[in-house]
PDB file with SEQRES, HELIX, SHEET and CRYST1 records, atoms N, CA, C and O in Angstrom:
SEQRES   1 A   75  MET THR GLU VAL ALA GLU PRO LEU SER GLY GLN MET SER          
SEQRES   2 A   75  GLU ALA VAL VAL LYS ALA MET LEU PRO GLU VAL PRO PHE          
SEQRES   3 A   75  VAL ALA ARG GLY LEU ARG LEU ASP TRP ALA ALA LYS ARG          
SEQRES   4 A   75  GLY LEU ASP ILE GLY VAL ALA ALA THR ALA LEU PHE LEU          
SEQRES   5 A   75  LEU LEU PRO LEU MET LEU LEU ILE ALA VAL LEU VAL TRP          
SEQRES   6 A   75  ALA GLY ASP ARG LYS ALA PRO ILE PHE ARG                      
HELIX    1 AA1 GLU A    3  LEU A    8  5                                   6    
HELIX    2 AA2 GLU A   14  MET A   20  1                                   7    
HELIX    3 AA3 LEU A   31  ASP A   68  1                                  38    
CRYST1    1.000    1.000    1.000  90.00  90.00  90.00 P 1           1          
ATOM      1  N   MET A   1      79.669 -45.756 -34.326  1.00  0.00           N  
ATOM      2  CA  MET A   1      80.463 -46.444 -35.330  1.00  0.00           C  
ATOM      3  C   MET A   1      79.757 -46.399 -36.679  1.00  0.00           C  
ATOM      4  O   MET A   1      78.533 -46.300 -36.755  1.00  0.00           O  
ATOM      5  N   THR A   2      80.527 -46.472 -37.704  1.00  0.00           N  
ATOM      6  CA  THR A   2      79.933 -46.479 -39.035  1.00  0.00           C  
ATOM      7  C   THR A   2      79.414 -47.858 -39.375  1.00  0.00           C  
ATOM      8  O   THR A   2      79.677 -48.832 -38.670  1.00  0.00           O  
ATOM      9  N   GLU A   3      78.670 -47.924 -40.474  1.00  0.00           N  
ATOM     10  CA  GLU A   3      78.126 -49.205 -40.900  1.00  0.00           C  
ATOM     11  C   GLU A   3      79.226 -50.195 -41.241  1.00  0.00           C  
ATOM     12  O   GLU A   3      79.046 -51.404 -41.100  1.00  0.00           O  
ATOM     13  N   VAL A   4      80.357 -49.687 -41.685  1.00  0.00           N  
ATOM     14  CA  VAL A   4      81.466 -50.558 -42.061  1.00  0.00           C  
ATOM     15  C   VAL A   4      82.056 -51.226 -40.829  1.00  0.00           C  
ATOM     16  O   VAL A   4      82.536 -52.357 -40.910  1.00  0.00           O  
ATOM     17  N   ALA A   5      82.028 -50.549 -39.700  1.00  0.00           N  
ATOM     18  CA  ALA A   5      82.664 -51.070 -38.495  1.00  0.00           C  
ATOM     19  C   ALA A   5      81.826 -52.125 -37.791  1.00  0.00           C  
ATOM     20  O   ALA A   5      82.345 -52.836 -36.931  1.00  0.00           O  
ATOM     21  N   GLU A   6      80.551 -52.249 -38.125  1.00  0.00           N  
ATOM     22  CA  GLU A   6      79.698 -53.197 -37.423  1.00  0.00           C  
ATOM     23  C   GLU A   6      80.202 -54.634 -37.480  1.00  0.00           C  
ATOM     24  O   GLU A   6      80.159 -55.309 -36.451  1.00  0.00           O  
ATOM     25  N   PRO A   7      80.678 -55.147 -38.620  1.00  0.00           N  
ATOM     26  CA  PRO A   7      81.185 -56.519 -38.620  1.00  0.00           C  
ATOM     27  C   PRO A   7      82.411 -56.707 -37.724  1.00  0.00           C  
ATOM     28  O   PRO A   7      82.694 -57.823 -37.288  1.00  0.00           O  
ATOM     29  N   LEU A   8      83.132 -55.630 -37.452  1.00  0.00           N  
ATOM     30  CA  LEU A   8      84.331 -55.729 -36.624  1.00  0.00           C  
ATOM     31  C   LEU A   8      84.028 -55.645 -35.137  1.00  0.00           C  
ATOM     32  O   LEU A   8      84.880 -55.985 -34.317  1.00  0.00           O  
ATOM     33  N   SER A   9      82.829 -55.199 -34.773  1.00  0.00           N  
ATOM     34  CA  SER A   9      82.535 -55.057 -33.354  1.00  0.00           C  
ATOM     35  C   SER A   9      82.529 -56.427 -32.692  1.00  0.00           C  
ATOM     36  O   SER A   9      82.024 -57.400 -33.251  1.00  0.00           O  
ATOM     37  N   GLY A  10      83.086 -56.486 -31.518  1.00  0.00           N  
ATOM     38  CA  GLY A  10      83.218 -57.757 -30.806  1.00  0.00           C  
ATOM     39  C   GLY A  10      84.566 -58.396 -31.045  1.00  0.00           C  
ATOM     40  O   GLY A  10      85.030 -59.170 -30.208  1.00  0.00           O  
ATOM     41  N   GLN A  11      85.205 -58.103 -32.148  1.00  0.00           N  
ATOM     42  CA  GLN A  11      86.519 -58.664 -32.448  1.00  0.00           C  
ATOM     43  C   GLN A  11      87.631 -57.721 -32.006  1.00  0.00           C  
ATOM     44  O   GLN A  11      88.713 -58.162 -31.619  1.00  0.00           O  
ATOM     45  N   MET A  12      87.356 -56.419 -32.068  1.00  0.00           N  
ATOM     46  CA  MET A  12      88.352 -55.416 -31.704  1.00  0.00           C  
ATOM     47  C   MET A  12      87.696 -54.414 -30.764  1.00  0.00           C  
ATOM     48  O   MET A  12      86.471 -54.313 -30.694  1.00  0.00           O  
ATOM     49  N   SER A  13      88.525 -53.685 -30.055  1.00  0.00           N  
ATOM     50  CA  SER A  13      87.968 -52.653 -29.185  1.00  0.00           C  
ATOM     51  C   SER A  13      87.428 -51.511 -30.039  1.00  0.00           C  
ATOM     52  O   SER A  13      87.845 -51.320 -31.182  1.00  0.00           O  
ATOM     53  N   GLU A  14      86.502 -50.763 -29.471  1.00  0.00           N  
ATOM     54  CA  GLU A  14      85.882 -49.663 -30.206  1.00  0.00           C  
ATOM     55  C   GLU A  14      86.907 -48.600 -30.576  1.00  0.00           C  
ATOM     56  O   GLU A  14      86.803 -47.995 -31.643  1.00  0.00           O  
ATOM     57  N   ALA A  15      87.887 -48.362 -29.725  1.00  0.00           N  
ATOM     58  CA  ALA A  15      88.921 -47.364 -30.007  1.00  0.00           C  
ATOM     59  C   ALA A  15      89.746 -47.766 -31.222  1.00  0.00           C  
ATOM     60  O   ALA A  15      90.080 -46.926 -32.058  1.00  0.00           O  
ATOM     61  N   VAL A  16      90.073 -49.050 -31.320  1.00  0.00           N  
ATOM     62  CA  VAL A  16      90.860 -49.525 -32.463  1.00  0.00           C  
ATOM     63  C   VAL A  16      90.039 -49.408 -33.743  1.00  0.00           C  
ATOM     64  O   VAL A  16      90.556 -48.997 -34.782  1.00  0.00           O  
ATOM     65  N   VAL A  17      88.764 -49.768 -33.667  1.00  0.00           N  
ATOM     66  CA  VAL A  17      87.902 -49.674 -34.843  1.00  0.00           C  
ATOM     67  C   VAL A  17      87.780 -48.225 -35.287  1.00  0.00           C  
ATOM     68  O   VAL A  17      87.847 -47.940 -36.483  1.00  0.00           O  
ATOM     69  N   LYS A  18      87.600 -47.301 -34.341  1.00  0.00           N  
ATOM     70  CA  LYS A  18      87.492 -45.883 -34.694  1.00  0.00           C  
ATOM     71  C   LYS A  18      88.798 -45.346 -35.259  1.00  0.00           C  
ATOM     72  O   LYS A  18      88.783 -44.475 -36.129  1.00  0.00           O  
ATOM     73  N   ALA A  19      89.925 -45.852 -34.777  1.00  0.00           N  
ATOM     74  CA  ALA A  19      91.212 -45.418 -35.308  1.00  0.00           C  
ATOM     75  C   ALA A  19      91.392 -45.922 -36.734  1.00  0.00           C  
ATOM     76  O   ALA A  19      91.950 -45.225 -37.581  1.00  0.00           O  
ATOM     77  N   MET A  20      90.919 -47.128 -36.993  1.00  0.00           N  
ATOM     78  CA  MET A  20      91.054 -47.696 -38.335  1.00  0.00           C  
ATOM     79  C   MET A  20      90.052 -47.079 -39.307  1.00  0.00           C  
ATOM     80  O   MET A  20      90.364 -46.885 -40.482  1.00  0.00           O  
ATOM     81  N   LEU A  21      88.869 -46.775 -38.829  1.00  0.00           N  
ATOM     82  CA  LEU A  21      87.798 -46.242 -39.661  1.00  0.00           C  
ATOM     83  C   LEU A  21      87.317 -44.928 -39.068  1.00  0.00           C  
ATOM     84  O   LEU A  21      86.338 -44.911 -38.322  1.00  0.00           O  
ATOM     85  N   PRO A  22      87.987 -43.825 -39.386  1.00  0.00           N  
ATOM     86  CA  PRO A  22      87.584 -42.542 -38.803  1.00  0.00           C  
ATOM     87  C   PRO A  22      86.181 -42.159 -39.259  1.00  0.00           C  
ATOM     88  O   PRO A  22      85.679 -42.651 -40.270  1.00  0.00           O  
ATOM     89  N   GLU A  23      85.564 -41.271 -38.492  1.00  0.00           N  
ATOM     90  CA  GLU A  23      84.205 -40.819 -38.796  1.00  0.00           C  
ATOM     91  C   GLU A  23      84.239 -39.872 -39.998  1.00  0.00           C  
ATOM     92  O   GLU A  23      84.356 -38.657 -39.837  1.00  0.00           O  
ATOM     93  N   VAL A  24      84.140 -40.421 -41.160  1.00  0.00           N  
ATOM     94  CA  VAL A  24      84.065 -39.646 -42.392  1.00  0.00           C  
ATOM     95  C   VAL A  24      82.815 -40.083 -43.133  1.00  0.00           C  
ATOM     96  O   VAL A  24      82.339 -41.202 -42.938  1.00  0.00           O  
ATOM     97  N   PRO A  25      82.283 -39.225 -43.971  1.00  0.00           N  
ATOM     98  CA  PRO A  25      81.107 -39.636 -44.740  1.00  0.00           C  
ATOM     99  C   PRO A  25      81.422 -40.855 -45.592  1.00  0.00           C  
ATOM    100  O   PRO A  25      82.434 -40.885 -46.292  1.00  0.00           O  
ATOM    101  N   PHE A  26      80.574 -41.835 -45.534  1.00  0.00           N  
ATOM    102  CA  PHE A  26      80.773 -43.077 -46.270  1.00  0.00           C  
ATOM    103  C   PHE A  26      79.720 -43.154 -47.363  1.00  0.00           C  
ATOM    104  O   PHE A  26      78.523 -43.081 -47.086  1.00  0.00           O  
ATOM    105  N   VAL A  27      80.165 -43.301 -48.601  1.00  0.00           N  
ATOM    106  CA  VAL A  27      79.244 -43.395 -49.724  1.00  0.00           C  
ATOM    107  C   VAL A  27      79.326 -44.799 -50.290  1.00  0.00           C  
ATOM    108  O   VAL A  27      80.362 -45.207 -50.815  1.00  0.00           O  
ATOM    109  N   ALA A  28      78.252 -45.521 -50.183  1.00  0.00           N  
ATOM    110  CA  ALA A  28      78.210 -46.879 -50.704  1.00  0.00           C  
ATOM    111  C   ALA A  28      77.666 -46.869 -52.123  1.00  0.00           C  
ATOM    112  O   ALA A  28      77.115 -45.871 -52.586  1.00  0.00           O  
ATOM    113  N   ARG A  29      77.830 -47.991 -52.801  1.00  0.00           N  
ATOM    114  CA  ARG A  29      77.341 -48.093 -54.171  1.00  0.00           C  
ATOM    115  C   ARG A  29      75.826 -47.924 -54.237  1.00  0.00           C  
ATOM    116  O   ARG A  29      75.317 -47.358 -55.205  1.00  0.00           O  
ATOM    117  N   GLY A  30      75.107 -48.393 -53.247  1.00  0.00           N  
ATOM    118  CA  GLY A  30      73.651 -48.304 -53.248  1.00  0.00           C  
ATOM    119  C   GLY A  30      73.134 -46.885 -53.110  1.00  0.00           C  
ATOM    120  O   GLY A  30      71.965 -46.622 -53.392  1.00  0.00           O  
ATOM    121  N   LEU A  31      73.983 -45.970 -52.681  1.00  0.00           N  
ATOM    122  CA  LEU A  31      73.543 -44.588 -52.486  1.00  0.00           C  
ATOM    123  C   LEU A  31      73.528 -43.789 -53.782  1.00  0.00           C  
ATOM    124  O   LEU A  31      73.021 -42.667 -53.808  1.00  0.00           O  
ATOM    125  N   ARG A  32      74.075 -44.348 -54.856  1.00  0.00           N  
ATOM    126  CA  ARG A  32      74.063 -43.627 -56.130  1.00  0.00           C  
ATOM    127  C   ARG A  32      72.638 -43.385 -56.599  1.00  0.00           C  
ATOM    128  O   ARG A  32      72.322 -42.316 -57.121  1.00  0.00           O  
ATOM    129  N   LEU A  33      71.778 -44.380 -56.414  1.00  0.00           N  
ATOM    130  CA  LEU A  33      70.380 -44.222 -56.803  1.00  0.00           C  
ATOM    131  C   LEU A  33      69.714 -43.148 -55.953  1.00  0.00           C  
ATOM    132  O   LEU A  33      68.929 -42.351 -56.468  1.00  0.00           O  
ATOM    133  N   ASP A  34      70.017 -43.117 -54.665  1.00  0.00           N  
ATOM    134  CA  ASP A  34      69.472 -42.076 -53.789  1.00  0.00           C  
ATOM    135  C   ASP A  34      69.930 -40.699 -54.244  1.00  0.00           C  
ATOM    136  O   ASP A  34      69.146 -39.750 -54.269  1.00  0.00           O  
ATOM    137  N   TRP A  35      71.216 -40.596 -54.606  1.00  0.00           N  
ATOM    138  CA  TRP A  35      71.766 -39.322 -55.060  1.00  0.00           C  
ATOM    139  C   TRP A  35      71.086 -38.886 -56.351  1.00  0.00           C  
ATOM    140  O   TRP A  35      70.732 -37.718 -56.506  1.00  0.00           O  
ATOM    141  N   ALA A  36      70.902 -39.826 -57.279  1.00  0.00           N  
ATOM    142  CA  ALA A  36      70.264 -39.496 -58.552  1.00  0.00           C  
ATOM    143  C   ALA A  36      68.810 -39.083 -58.337  1.00  0.00           C  
ATOM    144  O   ALA A  36      68.327 -38.156 -58.988  1.00  0.00           O  
ATOM    145  N   ALA A  37      68.115 -39.757 -57.435  1.00  0.00           N  
ATOM    146  CA  ALA A  37      66.724 -39.403 -57.151  1.00  0.00           C  
ATOM    147  C   ALA A  37      66.642 -38.018 -56.526  1.00  0.00           C  
ATOM    148  O   ALA A  37      65.760 -37.234 -56.877  1.00  0.00           O  
ATOM    149  N   LYS A  38      67.547 -37.707 -55.606  1.00  0.00           N  
ATOM    150  CA  LYS A  38      67.555 -36.381 -54.975  1.00  0.00           C  
ATOM    151  C   LYS A  38      67.872 -35.306 -56.004  1.00  0.00           C  
ATOM    152  O   LYS A  38      67.249 -34.244 -56.014  1.00  0.00           O  
ATOM    153  N   ARG A  39      68.841 -35.583 -56.867  1.00  0.00           N  
ATOM    154  CA  ARG A  39      69.209 -34.624 -57.907  1.00  0.00           C  
ATOM    155  C   ARG A  39      68.022 -34.361 -58.836  1.00  0.00           C  
ATOM    156  O   ARG A  39      67.741 -33.215 -59.189  1.00  0.00           O  
ATOM    157  N   GLY A  40      67.330 -35.434 -59.228  1.00  0.00           N  
ATOM    158  CA  GLY A  40      66.158 -35.290 -60.085  1.00  0.00           C  
ATOM    159  C   GLY A  40      65.058 -34.493 -59.417  1.00  0.00           C  
ATOM    160  O   GLY A  40      64.417 -33.654 -60.049  1.00  0.00           O  
ATOM    161  N   LEU A  41      64.839 -34.757 -58.134  1.00  0.00           N  
ATOM    162  CA  LEU A  41      63.827 -34.012 -57.384  1.00  0.00           C  
ATOM    163  C   LEU A  41      64.212 -32.541 -57.273  1.00  0.00           C  
ATOM    164  O   LEU A  41      63.360 -31.665 -57.425  1.00  0.00           O  
ATOM    165  N   ASP A  42      65.483 -32.262 -57.009  1.00  0.00           N  
ATOM    166  CA  ASP A  42      65.948 -30.872 -56.923  1.00  0.00           C  
ATOM    167  C   ASP A  42      65.710 -30.130 -58.236  1.00  0.00           C  
ATOM    168  O   ASP A  42      65.231 -28.996 -58.238  1.00  0.00           O  
ATOM    169  N   ILE A  43      66.046 -30.775 -59.349  1.00  0.00           N  
ATOM    170  CA  ILE A  43      65.864 -30.144 -60.657  1.00  0.00           C  
ATOM    171  C   ILE A  43      64.381 -29.949 -60.947  1.00  0.00           C  
ATOM    172  O   ILE A  43      63.984 -28.908 -61.471  1.00  0.00           O  
ATOM    173  N   GLY A  44      63.568 -30.933 -60.612  1.00  0.00           N  
ATOM    174  CA  GLY A  44      62.127 -30.822 -60.834  1.00  0.00           C  
ATOM    175  C   GLY A  44      61.497 -29.701 -60.030  1.00  0.00           C  
ATOM    176  O   GLY A  44      60.669 -28.952 -60.548  1.00  0.00           O  
ATOM    177  N   VAL A  45      61.884 -29.580 -58.770  1.00  0.00           N  
ATOM    178  CA  VAL A  45      61.343 -28.510 -57.917  1.00  0.00           C  
ATOM    179  C   VAL A  45      61.802 -27.146 -58.425  1.00  0.00           C  
ATOM    180  O   VAL A  45      61.015 -26.199 -58.454  1.00  0.00           O  
ATOM    181  N   ALA A  46      63.062 -27.039 -58.823  1.00  0.00           N  
ATOM    182  CA  ALA A  46      63.571 -25.763 -59.331  1.00  0.00           C  
ATOM    183  C   ALA A  46      62.860 -25.367 -60.624  1.00  0.00           C  
ATOM    184  O   ALA A  46      62.494 -24.204 -60.798  1.00  0.00           O  
ATOM    185  N   ALA A  47      62.665 -26.316 -61.524  1.00  0.00           N  
ATOM    186  CA  ALA A  47      61.972 -26.021 -62.785  1.00  0.00           C  
ATOM    187  C   ALA A  47      60.523 -25.611 -62.527  1.00  0.00           C  
ATOM    188  O   ALA A  47      60.018 -24.683 -63.159  1.00  0.00           O  
ATOM    189  N   THR A  48      59.862 -26.293 -61.609  1.00  0.00           N  
ATOM    190  CA  THR A  48      58.479 -25.946 -61.269  1.00  0.00           C  
ATOM    191  C   THR A  48      58.404 -24.549 -60.659  1.00  0.00           C  
ATOM    192  O   THR A  48      57.511 -23.771 -60.993  1.00  0.00           O  
ATOM    193  N   ALA A  49      59.339 -24.232 -59.768  1.00  0.00           N  
ATOM    194  CA  ALA A  49      59.352 -22.904 -59.144  1.00  0.00           C  
ATOM    195  C   ALA A  49      59.580 -21.814 -60.191  1.00  0.00           C  
ATOM    196  O   ALA A  49      58.923 -20.774 -60.159  1.00  0.00           O  
ATOM    197  N   LEU A  50      60.513 -22.052 -61.118  1.00  0.00           N  
ATOM    198  CA  LEU A  50      60.743 -21.062 -62.172  1.00  0.00           C  
ATOM    199  C   LEU A  50      59.497 -20.873 -63.030  1.00  0.00           C  
ATOM    200  O   LEU A  50      59.141 -19.746 -63.375  1.00  0.00           O  
ATOM    201  N   PHE A  51      58.837 -21.972 -63.371  1.00  0.00           N  
ATOM    202  CA  PHE A  51      57.625 -21.896 -64.187  1.00  0.00           C  
ATOM    203  C   PHE A  51      56.518 -21.134 -63.457  1.00  0.00           C  
ATOM    204  O   PHE A  51      55.834 -20.304 -64.056  1.00  0.00           O  
ATOM    205  N   LEU A  52      56.344 -21.414 -62.170  1.00  0.00           N  
ATOM    206  CA  LEU A  52      55.285 -20.754 -61.404  1.00  0.00           C  
ATOM    207  C   LEU A  52      55.595 -19.285 -61.130  1.00  0.00           C  
ATOM    208  O   LEU A  52      54.678 -18.471 -61.019  1.00  0.00           O  
ATOM    209  N   LEU A  53      56.875 -18.939 -61.021  1.00  0.00           N  
ATOM    210  CA  LEU A  53      57.256 -17.556 -60.735  1.00  0.00           C  
ATOM    211  C   LEU A  53      57.462 -16.720 -61.992  1.00  0.00           C  
ATOM    212  O   LEU A  53      57.708 -15.517 -61.899  1.00  0.00           O  
ATOM    213  N   LEU A  54      57.364 -17.339 -63.167  1.00  0.00           N  
ATOM    214  CA  LEU A  54      57.569 -16.610 -64.415  1.00  0.00           C  
ATOM    215  C   LEU A  54      56.621 -15.418 -64.567  1.00  0.00           C  
ATOM    216  O   LEU A  54      57.082 -14.344 -64.953  1.00  0.00           O  
ATOM    217  N   PRO A  55      55.324 -15.549 -64.285  1.00  0.00           N  
ATOM    218  CA  PRO A  55      54.449 -14.363 -64.400  1.00  0.00           C  
ATOM    219  C   PRO A  55      54.879 -13.219 -63.477  1.00  0.00           C  
ATOM    220  O   PRO A  55      54.822 -12.054 -63.873  1.00  0.00           O  
ATOM    221  N   LEU A  56      55.301 -13.533 -62.272  1.00  0.00           N  
ATOM    222  CA  LEU A  56      55.763 -12.493 -61.352  1.00  0.00           C  
ATOM    223  C   LEU A  56      57.019 -11.811 -61.892  1.00  0.00           C  
ATOM    224  O   LEU A  56      57.143 -10.588 -61.817  1.00  0.00           O  
ATOM    225  N   MET A  57      57.942 -12.592 -62.432  1.00  0.00           N  
ATOM    226  CA  MET A  57      59.165 -12.005 -62.983  1.00  0.00           C  
ATOM    227  C   MET A  57      58.856 -11.125 -64.195  1.00  0.00           C  
ATOM    228  O   MET A  57      59.469 -10.072 -64.373  1.00  0.00           O  
ATOM    229  N   LEU A  58      57.903 -11.559 -65.030  1.00  0.00           N  
ATOM    230  CA  LEU A  58      57.510 -10.738 -66.180  1.00  0.00           C  
ATOM    231  C   LEU A  58      56.835  -9.444 -65.724  1.00  0.00           C  
ATOM    232  O   LEU A  58      57.069  -8.386 -66.309  1.00  0.00           O  
ATOM    233  N   LEU A  59      56.005  -9.518 -64.692  1.00  0.00           N  
ATOM    234  CA  LEU A  59      55.363  -8.320 -64.148  1.00  0.00           C  
ATOM    235  C   LEU A  59      56.411  -7.339 -63.626  1.00  0.00           C  
ATOM    236  O   LEU A  59      56.310  -6.137 -63.873  1.00  0.00           O  
ATOM    237  N   ILE A  60      57.391  -7.830 -62.922  1.00  0.00           N  
ATOM    238  CA  ILE A  60      58.462  -6.965 -62.412  1.00  0.00           C  
ATOM    239  C   ILE A  60      59.227  -6.339 -63.566  1.00  0.00           C  
ATOM    240  O   ILE A  60      59.573  -5.159 -63.509  1.00  0.00           O  
ATOM    241  N   ALA A  61      59.497  -7.116 -64.617  1.00  0.00           N  
ATOM    242  CA  ALA A  61      60.208  -6.579 -65.781  1.00  0.00           C  
ATOM    243  C   ALA A  61      59.399  -5.475 -66.454  1.00  0.00           C  
ATOM    244  O   ALA A  61      59.959  -4.455 -66.858  1.00  0.00           O  
ATOM    245  N   VAL A  62      58.091  -5.668 -66.576  1.00  0.00           N  
ATOM    246  CA  VAL A  62      57.232  -4.641 -67.184  1.00  0.00           C  
ATOM    247  C   VAL A  62      57.199  -3.393 -66.312  1.00  0.00           C  
ATOM    248  O   VAL A  62      57.244  -2.279 -66.834  1.00  0.00           O  
ATOM    249  N   LEU A  63      57.124  -3.556 -64.999  1.00  0.00           N  
ATOM    250  CA  LEU A  63      57.112  -2.397 -64.101  1.00  0.00           C  
ATOM    251  C   LEU A  63      58.430  -1.626 -64.169  1.00  0.00           C  
ATOM    252  O   LEU A  63      58.426  -0.396 -64.129  1.00  0.00           O  
ATOM    253  N   VAL A  64      59.541  -2.323 -64.269  1.00  0.00           N  
ATOM    254  CA  VAL A  64      60.840  -1.646 -64.410  1.00  0.00           C  
ATOM    255  C   VAL A  64      60.878  -0.881 -65.724  1.00  0.00           C  
ATOM    256  O   VAL A  64      61.316   0.268 -65.770  1.00  0.00           O  
ATOM    257  N   TRP A  65      60.416  -1.524 -66.790  1.00  0.00           N  
ATOM    258  CA  TRP A  65      60.420  -0.867 -68.096  1.00  0.00           C  
ATOM    259  C   TRP A  65      59.491   0.347 -68.097  1.00  0.00           C  
ATOM    260  O   TRP A  65      59.838   1.388 -68.655  1.00  0.00           O  
ATOM    261  N   ALA A  66      58.312   0.224 -67.477  1.00  0.00           N  
ATOM    262  CA  ALA A  66      57.356   1.332 -67.447  1.00  0.00           C  
ATOM    263  C   ALA A  66      57.844   2.468 -66.554  1.00  0.00           C  
ATOM    264  O   ALA A  66      57.520   3.630 -66.799  1.00  0.00           O  
ATOM    265  N   GLY A  67      58.609   2.149 -65.538  1.00  0.00           N  
ATOM    266  CA  GLY A  67      59.058   3.169 -64.598  1.00  0.00           C  
ATOM    267  C   GLY A  67      60.110   4.096 -65.161  1.00  0.00           C  
ATOM    268  O   GLY A  67      60.042   5.301 -64.919  1.00  0.00           O  
ATOM    269  N   ASP A  68      61.070   3.596 -65.894  1.00  0.00           N  
ATOM    270  CA  ASP A  68      62.140   4.466 -66.383  1.00  0.00           C  
ATOM    271  C   ASP A  68      62.449   4.265 -67.860  1.00  0.00           C  
ATOM    272  O   ASP A  68      63.426   4.818 -68.364  1.00  0.00           O  
ATOM    273  N   ARG A  69      61.643   3.492 -68.553  1.00  0.00           N  
ATOM    274  CA  ARG A  69      61.778   3.274 -69.997  1.00  0.00           C  
ATOM    275  C   ARG A  69      63.153   2.737 -70.389  1.00  0.00           C  
ATOM    276  O   ARG A  69      63.647   2.995 -71.487  1.00  0.00           O  
ATOM    277  N   LYS A  70      63.748   2.000 -69.490  1.00  0.00           N  
ATOM    278  CA  LYS A  70      65.019   1.342 -69.806  1.00  0.00           C  
ATOM    279  C   LYS A  70      64.789  -0.159 -69.794  1.00  0.00           C  
ATOM    280  O   LYS A  70      63.845  -0.648 -69.173  1.00  0.00           O  
ATOM    281  N   ALA A  71      65.639  -0.872 -70.471  1.00  0.00           N  
ATOM    282  CA  ALA A  71      65.493  -2.326 -70.564  1.00  0.00           C  
ATOM    283  C   ALA A  71      65.682  -2.966 -69.188  1.00  0.00           C  
ATOM    284  O   ALA A  71      66.662  -2.674 -68.503  1.00  0.00           O  
ATOM    285  N   PRO A  72      64.763  -3.830 -68.781  1.00  0.00           N  
ATOM    286  CA  PRO A  72      64.913  -4.502 -67.481  1.00  0.00           C  
ATOM    287  C   PRO A  72      66.038  -5.537 -67.480  1.00  0.00           C  
ATOM    288  O   PRO A  72      66.551  -5.905 -66.423  1.00  0.00           O  
ATOM    289  N   ILE A  73      66.415  -5.999 -68.659  1.00  0.00           N  
ATOM    290  CA  ILE A  73      67.539  -6.942 -68.773  1.00  0.00           C  
ATOM    291  C   ILE A  73      68.691  -6.180 -69.409  1.00  0.00           C  
ATOM    292  O   ILE A  73      68.598  -5.740 -70.555  1.00  0.00           O  
ATOM    293  N   PHE A  74      69.766  -6.028 -68.667  1.00  0.00           N  
ATOM    294  CA  PHE A  74      70.890  -5.226 -69.127  1.00  0.00           C  
ATOM    295  C   PHE A  74      71.771  -6.036 -70.063  1.00  0.00           C  
ATOM    296  O   PHE A  74      71.923  -7.247 -69.902  1.00  0.00           O  
ATOM    297  N   ARG A  75      72.342  -5.357 -71.033  1.00  0.00           N  
ATOM    298  CA  ARG A  75      73.240  -6.010 -71.991  1.00  0.00           C  
ATOM    299  C   ARG A  75      74.635  -5.499 -71.832  1.00  0.00           C  
ATOM    300  O   ARG A  75      75.536  -5.930 -72.552  1.00  0.00           O  
TER     301      ARG A  75                                                      
END                                                                             
């Protein structure tokens, strides 16, 4: 049962509660902070990964340019 159905347990049968409250994702107001924290962490990890991988990407770009003398970034 979902967290919403807990106050109803004991008053109604489990089948009736499940029929009234189907198993769908439930988003409460308190989860907004969790969502914002996860979003911030995702952005922070992605930015850090891009920063750390920048030298490798530049090396690959130089190798592409040195190999065929064409721009590694196409326009």
